[in-house]
C-alpha positions in Angstrom: -10.6 16.6 9.6 -11.2 13.1 8.5 -10.9 9.7 10.3 -9.0 7.5 7.8 -8.9 3.7 8.0 -5.4 3.0 6.7 -4.6 -0.6 5.6 -0.8 -1.0 5.7 2.0 -3.4 6.0 2.9 -3.1 9.6 6.4 -1.8 10.1 6.7 -0.5 6.5 8.6 2.8 6.7 6.9 4.1 3.5 3.5 3.6 5.1 4.8 5.3 8.3 5.8 8.3 6.2 2.3 8.4 4.7 0.5 8.1 8.0 2.7 10.8 9.5 1.9 13.1 6.6 -1.9 12.5 7.1 -1.6 13.1 10.9 0.4 16.3 10.3 -2.5 17.5 8.1 -4.8 17.0 11.0 -6.4 13.7 10.1 -6.9 10.8 12.5 -5.3 7.6 11.1 -6.6 4.2 12.2 -4.0 1.8 11.0 -4.9 -1.8 10.2 -2.8 -4.7 8.9 -3.2 -5.4 5.2 -1.8 -8.9 6.0 -4.3 -9.9 8.7 -7.5 -8.3 7.3 -10.1 -10.9 6.3 -10.3 -9.8 2.6 -13.0 -11.1 0.3 -13.2 -10.5 -3.4 -16.1 -8.2 -2.9 -14.5 -6.1 -0.2 -11.1 -5.8 -2.0 -12.9 -4.8 -5.3 -14.5 -1.9 -3.4 -10.9 -0.4 -3.3 -9.3 -1.6 -6.5 -12.2 -2.4 -8.9 -12.1 0.9 -10.8 -8.4 0.7 -11.6 -6.7 -1.3 -14.4 -5.6 -4.7 -13.1 -1.9 -3.8 -13.4 -2.4 -0.9 -10.9 -3.8 -3.3 -8.3 -0.3 -4.6 -7.5 2.5 -3.3 -5.2 5.3 -2.6 -7.7 7.9 -3.1 -4.9 6.7 -6.7 -4.2 9.6 -9.1 -4.8 7.5 -11.3 -7.2 6.7 -8.2 -9.2 10.2 -6.8 -9.2 11.7 -10.2 -10.2 9.2 -10.6 -13.1 7.7 -13.7 -11.6 4.4 -11.9 -11.7 3.7 -9.5 -14.6 0.6 -7.6 -13.7 0.0 -6.4 -17.2 -0.3 -10.0 -18.4 -2.7 -11.3 -15.7 -6.5 -11.7 -16.1 -8.9 -10.0 -13.8 -9.8 -13.3 -12.1 -6.2 -14.5 -11.7 -5.1 -11.1 -10.3 -7.9 -11.1 -7.7 -7.0 -14.6 -6.7 -3.3 -13.7 -6.3 -4.1 -10.7 -4.2 -6.5 -12.6 -1.9 -3.8 -15.3 -1.4 -1.0 -12.8 -0.7 -2.2 -9.4 0.5 1.3 -8.1 0.4 1.0 -8.0 -3.4 -1.8 -5.3 -3.0 -0.7 -1.8 -3.8 -0.8 0.1 -0.6 -2.0 1.8 1.3 -5.6 1.2 1.0 -7.5 4.0 2.6 -11.1 4.4 3.6 -13.4 7.1 4.9 -17.0 5.9 5.1 -18.0 4.7 1.7 -15.0 6.5 -0.1 -11.8 4.5 -0.8 -8.4 5.1 -2.3 -5.5 2.9 -3.4 -1.9 4.1 -3.1 -0.6 7.4 -2.0 -0.6 10.0 -4.8 -0.1 13.2 -2.9 -2.2 15.3 -5.4 -5.1 12.7 -5.2 -4.9 12.5 -1.4 -4.9 16.3 -1.2 -7.9 16.5 -3.4 -9.7 13.8 -1.5 -9.0 14.8 2.2 -6.7 17.7 2.1 -3.1 17.8 3.1 -3.5 21.3 4.3 -0.2 22.6 3.1 1.9 20.1 4.9 5.4 19.9 3.3 5.9 16.7 1.3 9.1 14.7 1.8 11.4 14.6 -1.2 11.0 11.8 -3.7 8.2 9.4 -4.4 6.1 9.0 -1.3 4.8 5.6 -2.6 8.3 4.2 -3.2 10.0 1.8 -0.9 12.2 4.0 1.4 15.0 1.4 1.2 15.7 2.4 -2.4 16.8 0.2 -5.3 18.6 -2.2 -3.0 15.4 -3.0 -1.2 14.9 -4.7 2.1 13.1 -8.0 2.1 9.4 -8.1 1.0 9.2 -4.3 0.7 12.1 -4.2 -1.7 14.1 -6.2 -4.2 15.8 -9.0 -2.4 14.3 -11.9 -0.5 14.8 -12.9 3.1 12.9 -14.6 5.9 10.1 -12.2 6.9 9.7 -13.9 10.3 13.4 -13.5 11.1 13.0 -9.7 10.6 9.5 -9.2 11.9 10.4 -6.9 14.8 13.2 -4.9 13.2 10.9 -2.1 12.1 12.3 -1.9 8.5 9.4 -3.6 6.7 
């Protein structure tokens, strides 16, 4: 089984579901904070560089959901600058095994990459915010003070 470095938003229930699925498939998950990682353009591009710019972004980020940022209308350079300034805009998780990297959690792609070994997938979109359309702070559709809710385990 693989040892996967898993860059997440700490406390995100969606990322927790993904890590749980990987562990149930027999993999070792080493979680790291997407927010505190010292990202450089070169390092981030190792993950996202092969994707279209619009797929670099977390579609559940408030600035994306509100239309403040429209990934399809952003240049390569501007998108990279935005992601480096605010890592919570990055589509997650970012996963790494040695020199191999993956963005997002498409179960078929993850299964082909590392194997999910027949583990039953939860219902619904495993990449979606588990708080649903009402959202919950920065992992959903309405704003609130992230520091105020830092320890509640719902982000």
